[in-house]
C-alpha positions as CSV (number, residue, x, y, z in Angstrom):
1,M,-55.6,15.4,-25.3
2,T,-53.1,15.0,-28.3
3,I,-50.3,16.4,-26.1
4,A,-51.2,14.7,-23.3
5,A,-50.8,11.3,-25.0
6,A,-47.5,12.5,-26.8
7,T,-46.2,13.3,-23.3
8,H,-47.2,10.2,-21.5
9,T,-44.2,8.0,-21.0
10,N,-44.2,3.9,-20.4
11,G,-44.0,2.8,-16.8
12,L,-41.1,0.9,-17.6
13,F,-38.9,3.8,-19.1
14,G,-39.0,5.6,-15.7
15,V,-38.0,2.8,-14.1
16,L,-35.0,1.4,-16.2
17,P,-32.8,4.5,-14.9
18,L,-33.5,3.3,-11.0
19,F,-32.8,-0.1,-12.1
20,A,-29.6,0.9,-14.0
21,L,-28.7,2.6,-10.7
22,L,-29.3,0.0,-8.3
23,L,-27.3,-2.5,-10.6
24,A,-24.2,-0.3,-10.5
25,G,-24.7,0.0,-6.7
26,A,-24.2,-4.1,-6.3
27,A,-21.5,-4.0,-8.5
28,L,-19.8,-1.7,-6.4
29,L,-20.2,-3.1,-3.2
30,R,-19.2,-6.6,-4.5
31,W,-15.9,-5.0,-5.8
32,N,-15.5,-3.3,-2.4
33,R,-16.3,-6.8,-0.6
34,R,-13.5,-9.2,-3.1
35,S,-10.9,-6.3,-3.0
36,K,-11.0,-6.4,1.1
37,A,-11.2,-10.3,0.7
38,S,-7.9,-10.1,-1.0
39,V,-6.5,-7.4,0.7
40,E,-6.5,-9.0,3.9
41,P,-4.3,-12.1,3.6
42,Q,-1.8,-10.4,2.1
43,L,-1.7,-7.4,4.6
44,D,-1.4,-9.9,7.5
45,Q,1.2,-12.3,5.4
46,L,3.1,-9.2,4.9
47,E,2.9,-8.6,8.6
48,H,3.9,-11.8,9.5
49,D,7.0,-11.8,7.4
50,L,7.5,-8.3,9.0
51,D,7.5,-9.8,12.2
52,L,10.0,-12.2,11.2
53,I,12.6,-10.5,9.8
54,K,12.7,-8.3,12.9
55,T,13.9,-10.4,15.0
56,Q,17.4,-10.7,12.9
57,I,17.6,-6.9,11.9
58,L,17.2,-3.7,13.7
59,L,15.4,-0.9,12.0
60,V,15.6,2.6,13.9
61,T,15.0,6.2,12.8
62,T,17.4,7.7,14.9
63,D,21.0,8.1,13.5
64,I,22.0,6.6,16.5
65,L,21.5,3.3,18.0
66,P,20.5,3.1,21.6
67,G,22.7,0.6,23.7
68,C,24.5,-0.1,20.8
69,R,27.7,0.8,18.5
70,V,28.1,0.9,14.9
71,V,31.0,-1.6,14.3
72,K,31.1,-1.2,10.5
73,T,29.2,1.4,8.0
74,I,27.8,-0.7,4.9
75,G,26.0,2.0,2.7
76,Y,23.0,3.3,1.7
77,V,19.5,0.9,1.2
78,E,16.5,1.9,0.1
79,S,13.4,-0.5,-1.1
80,L,10.2,0.6,-3.5
81,S,6.7,-1.0,-3.3
82,E,5.9,-2.9,-5.9
83,T,2.1,-2.1,-5.4
84,E,0.6,1.5,-6.5
85,A,-1.7,2.2,-3.8
86,A,-5.0,3.8,-4.6
87,S,-6.9,2.8,-1.4
88,D,-5.9,3.0,2.2
89,R,-5.6,-0.8,2.6
90,E,-3.5,-1.5,-0.3
91,Y,-1.4,2.0,1.0
92,R,-0.6,-0.3,4.6
93,I,0.7,-3.1,2.0
94,A,2.7,-0.6,0.0
95,E,4.4,0.6,3.7
96,K,4.7,-3.0,4.7
97,E,6.0,-4.3,1.2
98,A,8.7,-1.2,1.1
99,L,9.9,-1.9,4.9
100,L,10.5,-5.2,4.0
101,G,11.9,-5.4,1.1
102,L,14.3,-2.7,3.0
103,A,15.1,-5.0,5.4
104,Q,15.5,-8.0,3.5
105,K,18.1,-5.9,1.3
106,A,19.9,-4.9,4.3
107,L,20.2,-8.4,5.6
108,G,21.4,-9.5,2.3
109,I,24.4,-7.2,2.0
110,G,25.3,-7.8,5.5
111,A,23.7,-6.0,7.9
112,N,22.1,-6.2,11.5
113,S,20.8,-2.9,11.9
114,V,19.7,-0.1,9.5
115,V,19.7,3.1,10.9
116,G,18.1,6.6,9.8
117,V,15.1,4.8,8.2
118,R,12.7,7.3,6.3
119,K,9.9,6.9,4.1
120,I,9.1,8.5,1.4
121,N,5.9,8.7,-0.5
122,A,5.3,9.2,-4.2
123,H,2.3,10.7,-5.5
124,Y,1.1,10.9,-9.2
125,D,-2.2,10.7,-11.3
126,Q,-2.5,7.2,-13.1
127,A,-2.5,7.9,-16.9
128,G,-5.5,7.6,-18.4
129,S,-7.6,7.9,-15.1
130,Q,-8.9,10.0,-12.4
131,W,-7.1,7.9,-9.7
132,R,-4.1,9.3,-7.5
133,V,-2.0,6.7,-7.1
134,S,1.0,6.2,-4.1
135,R,4.5,4.3,-3.8
136,V,5.9,4.1,-0.8
137,A,10.1,3.8,-0.4
138,Y,11.9,3.5,2.6
139,C,15.8,4.3,2.8
140,G,17.9,4.3,5.4
141,T,21.9,3.3,6.1
142,A,22.7,-0.4,6.6
143,V,25.3,-1.0,9.2
144,V,26.9,-3.6,11.4
145,S,26.1,-3.5,15.1
146,A,27.5,-4.7,18.1
147,K,26.5,-4.2,21.8
């Protein structure tokens, strides 16, 4: 009888781990919803900015421009995303940031086209974390083209 009394646990202590697990799940769900809500407007704005800048500059992955000729080669341009992406949504933002930055840099040095556009991914482990983080870079050759 003494052994049974010593192993009997209070009902509250049996429910406590379950309650802690539910609380942690609710916190993760809320954080995920908040991160989605903050990412979507930023992604929409970047897409809008890219659509606007693409009316001013032509970005192609080939080394030649279809239907155009290169009048002047200005030089190599590159852009690195500011966002360190640890999720798919953040990676999409990083891609658009880097591409927008490439177009802006090329326009800034007088180009109206970028040929040979390439995407480069840099993956690394964030210090002190178990997460792998990605940064995106785009590079290409800024040129002036004419029809």
